[in-house]
Structure formats: C-alpha cells, structure tokens
N, C-alpha and C positions, 0 to 999 in steps of 0.2 A: 566618401561613403558613409550616411547617414545612417545608420539599422531602426532608429527608435521615428523615421518620418516614412520611411519606405516600409518601417510595420505596421504605421497608421493610415497609409494609405488603401492597404487590404485586408486593414480591421472588418471595414462592415461586410466582406466575403466569410470571412474565419467566424465571426459573429452568426454568420449564417448559416453556415455550416453545421455550428455548435448548435442553435435553436432546430434544427432538424433531427441530428443527433440525438437530442432531448426530447422528439416526441418517440422515438424508438428506442428504449433503454433495450439492450441484451443481456441477457444473467450467465455465469463462468464462461467456459471454453471456446460454445459455439456461437459467434456474433452475425448469421450470416447477411444482416441488414446493416450493420453497422461498416463491416469489411467492405459491401459491396460502395456504401458512401465514402470512403480511404479512397477505395480505388481508383470508385472516378475523381477522386479531390487530386490527387497526383498522377491523374493520367496525361496533362500536356508537362510533367518535370521529365528534363533527361536524366528518367532517375531506372534502375536494373533494379525490375519489383517478381520478389518471391512471398510465396504464400505458407503460409504451414501443413504439415499435414493432419497432426493431431487436434489441432486448437485452430484455432482461423486469425490465424497472426498476417500480419502484412510489415517485411522487410525490405526496404526502400535503400536504395546503392546510389548517392552522390560519388561520381568519382574525378577529383578537379583535375585541374590542367595539366597538374606539375606534377612528380611523384612525391608522396608523403605517409606520412603515418596515417589511421584512423583514429575518426570520434566515434562515438556511440550517442545519440538523444535518443531517450526513451518518450512514449506517451501513451495509459491504460486506455484501455477503449469499452472494458464491462463495467454495469451498470449494478445497480442492489435489488432485491426484490421484497421493496418497498413501497408504496401506494402514496404514490403521490397526492398532499396535499396544499401545494403555493397557490394554484392560482392562477397562476402563468395562464398568459395564454397559447403560449408554446408546449402549457405541461404533456407531461404524458398522461397517457389511458388504457396501455396494458398493463398497470399493477406490478411495475417497475419502474426506479426511478434512477436516474444521474443525481442522487444523494450525496455524493462523494468526489462529483464533477470535474471525473475523467473525461466525459463530453467535452471541456473545454481544453484538456491535457489533449485530448486527440486533435481538435483543433489548430491548439497553438504549434504543436508537431506538425501538421501540416502546414502549417504559414512561417515555423522553421525551414522546413523546406522549399518554400518559395521564395523565400530570402534567399538561401543559400544559392538556390540552382541561378537566380540573379546573376549572384559573385562566384561561378564553376569554375571562371578562368583563373580567377587572385588564389585561388587553393590549394595550396602544394598538403596535397593529400585526399582523403577519402570518408566522408561523411555517412554512418550508418542510419536510419530512421527506424527505430523499434515501435511498432504500433502492434502494442499486447491485450491480450483479451486474458481473461481470468486474475486476476490481483486479488480481487476481493475472496479468499480463503483460497484460491488453488490452485494455486504459486506459479500462476502462466511464464512469470519470467524462466521458472526449471525446468518447462518444456521446449519453450524458443532457446535458451543453451544448450538443450539438450540436441535439438535439432540445427544446428551446429548456427546461432547469431551471432558467435563471434569470430564464425572462420566466413563471412559474407561476400568481406572483401581480396580475402589471402591474408590480410595480417592482423593480429591481434590489434583490438584498439589500446591504445595510447589514456583515454581518459572516455569514462560516461558521465553523464550530467541527466535529468530528470529537475519536472519542475511539478512542484502539488500545491492545487491550491486553496482555498481553507478561511472557511466562513467567520473564523475567530479572527483575524486580525483586520485593520483598513485596508482599504484598496488599495493596490499596487506598493504594496511592503514590501519587498522582497526578504525571509527571513532563512539561516542556515548555521551551521556550528560542526569546530572541527571535531571527529572523534567521532562516540556515538552520537546518533541522529534521530536514530529511531529505537523503541523496546523491539525482542525478536519475542515473535507467538507460538505459547506453546501449547498443547494440550493434557490435563487431568482426565483421565476415566478411570472411577474407583469401583467394583463390584465386589461386597460384601456381601458374602453366600452364609447359611443361618440353616436352619429349618425350622419352615411353618408350621401352621397348626391353626388350629382355634382363637381367634380374640379372647374370648373370655380365659383363654386356660395359657396363658404368655410362659409359665412356671414349665410347662410339657413343650413348652419351643427349645430355638435358640431366637432368639429376634435380632433378624439384622437391620431393622431401622434406628434402633438410638445409637446403634456403631453410625450409620452412616449422617446421622445430628450430631453426632458428637464431631466426629470428623471435618463438617463445617467450619467448627470454631476450632476445634485445632487447627490446622488450615490456616485460619488470623493469627492463633496465635503464635505460627509457628513463623510467620512471616515476619513479624514486631520481634519476636527473640533470638530467630536461630539467624537471623540473615544479617550481614553488615548495613550499617543504614547508611549508608557512603555509597553503596553497591543495591538499591532497594529491588524488593519485585512485587508485581503484583497478582494475588491471588483471587478471583473474582468466580466464586460457584457459579453457576447458571443454571443448570440442569438437577433433578433432584427425580425418583423416580423409583416407585417400592410396589406395595401390590394393587390390584382394581377391587374387590371385595374390601368395605368399610368393615368389617365383620371378619376378615383372616388376617394371622400374620401370614407375609410371603416368602420363601423360602429364601430372597435374594432383595436388596438394593442398592439403587446404584445411583454414583453421581459424576456428577462434569463440571470442570471446570477448566475458566481461561487463566494461564498462568503466562509473564512479561517481568520477561529478564530484560539487564540490560549490559550483560557480560557474557562471552562464553563459560568461565567460571564459577559464575553463579547458578547456571543450566549444568553445569557437570555435578555442583553441591547437591541441588531438587532431583535427579537422576539418580540418588547416592541414600538419601535422606524420606522423599518422601513415602516411598515406599515402607518402607521401614519405620517408619512413622504410622500407618493405615496398616503393617500388619499388626504392630504392636496395639494397638486400638483392638480392632477387628480382635489379639485372641484372646485379650483380655475380660470379652465375652464368650468367649467360644466361638466364633464365626471364622473363616479364613477369609482371605482378600484376594482379587485379582487387582493388581496396577498395571493400568499402562500412561507412561508421562513420554510424548514425544515433541520433536520439534518439530514448527511449523514454518516460521519465517527464522534465519538468522536476524543477530540483532544489526541493526543499518547501522553501520560506518561510517563514516565522512573520511575520505581523507586530508590529515592535517593539511599539507602542502598544496594542492591541488585547491581544497577549501579557502586559505586562504587567497589564494589568483582568484579564485570566483568571487567572492566579494570585492575587490582591485576590480575585476569587469564590470560587475552589474555595480559599483559606488560610479565608475569613468563612463560609464555609459548612461545611468539616468539619474547618478547624484548618490551623496554620503546618504543624505537624508533620506531614502527611500530602501534603505540596506541598510539592516540590525542584527544584530548578533542574535538566538536564541541564550536564552542564561544553563536551560537546563533540556534534555533529551526529551523526545515528546514519547507517551507511553503504547501512545497506538502504534502499527506495527507494517512492514514495507516489506511487496517481496523485490523490489528493487534491489533489497539488499545481498538475494544472490547475484547479480550482475557485478554488484561492491564489492562483493568476497574475489571475482577474481580479474576486473580491473581497476583503480584508484579513480578515484568522481568523487561529485557531489549531489545531492539530495534538498532540494530546496524549495520554502512554502513560500508559496503565495496568497498576497491578503487577498482578500473577494470579493468584503462584507460590502452589501447595497447600504448607500449612503441613507435610505430610511431604515436598517436594521441598528441596535444600538450593541453594546459589549456583549452584554446579557441575551441575545438572540443563541437561536437554534443551530445547533455545531452541524459538521459533517453524520450523516448516514437520520437526519430526519428528517420525517415526511412534509416537514413546511422550511427546509433550510434555500435560500436563496444566496446562487452566485451572480456579484455581478463583472457579466460579458467585457465587458467594457478594456477588463484588461489584457483580454487575449491576443494585441497588438504586440505589450508589450512582453507579455510569456513568449511570444514567434522570437521577438528583439531579442532576450535575454538567451533563449536556446541558440539561438546564431551566433550570436555573440558568444558564449562558449566552443565555439566549434572554431569559428574564423580565429579567434585570440591561439589557438594548438596550428593551427593548419597557413597561417600568415603570416 
C-alpha cells in the first residue's frame, strides 16, 4: 500500500472538485449546492450516507471488512461573506468566498473517503466522514454533535482528526502541537446606560459615550496587567455604537469585542472580572451597565498521545522534514474543538502557500488569499493514514 501514490492518482479529480466548490461558496448552516456536490462526489463509494436536519451536513460511514473501533475525520464546507478579488479563472462571483480554504478541506475529505474505501477490507473498524457546514462562527460542529454524529456507527469514536490549510506556511508543510492548539473564541458585549440630552449641555445629562471610550482603553490595560503573561488573552474591540444625531447625547452606548483565551481557567477569570471592571467604571460616571460575556468556541486542545502518534505517522508517510511542531498556540479559533472535547485526537495545519507568494502574503480570510490545491493529494493521504493507523 502506498497512499501517497494512490492519492496522487486521484488528485486531478480532487482539484477539479475543489475548483467547482470554489465557484459556488455558501455561507452558514445551509449549503445546498455544496451538499449536492459532496453527495455526488461520494455516490459511488460504499458509504452509509446521512444528512442533517438543522443544517446541510453530510455524514458518511465506511464499515471496514473486520470489526473494530471507529475513527472520525472532518472537513468543513462553509465559506465567508467576503467578495473575492483573486482574479483566479475559477474565482467566485456570488459575493462569498472560500477565503479560509474550506473548499480544500471538503475535497480532501472526499479524497480520504475514496482512499479508505479502496482499502475497506483491510480496515478493522469503521470511519465517520464528517462534512460540516457552519464552522465560521455558527458552531456547526455543535449542531452535528447534537444530531448524533458520534453515534453514527453505533460506537463512539476512539480518535478524531482534521486538517486545515493555511497560507502562512510553505506548501506541503504539516504543523501541529500537543495540548492547546488554538484559542477559545468568546464574545463581550457591554451596554452603558446613561441619560441623554442636548449636546450643548452635557452637565444636564449622564453621558454614556465617555464611559465606553474609557472602557476600550481599560480593557487593553486589563489584558496586560491582570492576566498571567504565560496564559495570555487577546481582547479586541471591534464594535462601537452610540447616538445618531451629532448634537444629541444618547441614552446608551455600546461596545462589542472578540476575546481569545488559551485556558478554561482564564475564561473563568474573565467571566468574573470583566463585568466588575465595566460596572466600576460606569458607576464612577453615574451610569449603569449590562455586560454579556459568552463562550463561542472552546479552546482547541490536541490530545498529547494522539498528537505524538500523528506526528510519527505523518513523518513516516511524507518524511520528517515535512512535519514540524508549532512553538505556540494559534490565536484563531475552531469549532472542531467541540469534537476534541469529546474524542481524543489532533487538529493539524497544512501549508498551502503558492510558490509565487512570499511569507508576508495575504492571510486566511483575505479577499485576495490563494491556496495551492496541489496539496490536496497529500491532505487526503494524511487523513487516510491517520485512520488506517488506528484500524489496521
């Protein structure tokens, strides 16, 4: 068995599928065109197929020739509401864009399904192929878990794996790390309530706008003075809203922020202290405040033992020079974390930077980012090998 050669043989098909997906990017939980392409791509394989109720997910189950445990492989399918500006011949023109490479993840998972189906009789167990909508902010993984993803074969998986392409690393380089792999994503919304009035007479009002302005700065100071430097957070205020008329002091002002954390302990600390910080500043100005701090995605935590095995398997398959550790966690977030909270496994990054793009080129989510789909064969082979290692 030579999975790399087998994957190279089907790579043109996978590239064709990826480019077709790239032209019809869909956002959110409802991806009917994407789902239809996936169902067509796996139609000839010996898979038991199920689709979602609350979202257009696809679950494929491959039952091996011999009994054994279950392994889960995931590919997310959704795009971003970004107008593409790459000028690729297969670029999207519908106002959305696969700016995070999920079209490659979908095609790569189809490739893994094809490779493993060809070796079905050798498998001592089963594989769940998780084609997931709604990764970008909507928690599609959570929907699929609630709909019974982990019970698809009748046995809870013993391992789960996902590969994610990124433009910041050279083409074909696999990177991962044990323990905390990616940050948890949280949202902070603060509404400051005062008493509005005429802009010429602020002394007759309780102006909420300076309170929000002070909170923006206070949050940055808090992050550097109250949080352990070895367990950092990122607090980025991205939304500010207050009055409409320039000569009217509003009754209320608001801010919104994304907050990234690397541990549950820090999340708990923020849950206690951010409301207290906002209440203290607001009360000093005679205002009241409403604080909503909520968890969006948990911290992505790679199982240490599973990740050691992952590095060894990928190194043996592609060569040790193609697999390097990440020194630090990434501050982006992933809803595959919800799966890894339930099943030990690994989340792996795969470099897909085109040869004509430098190290300072556009990042994932950019309107001009490009991914080299020459990596698709290796992505499919990697996922297949990680499943085979557990089932043969």
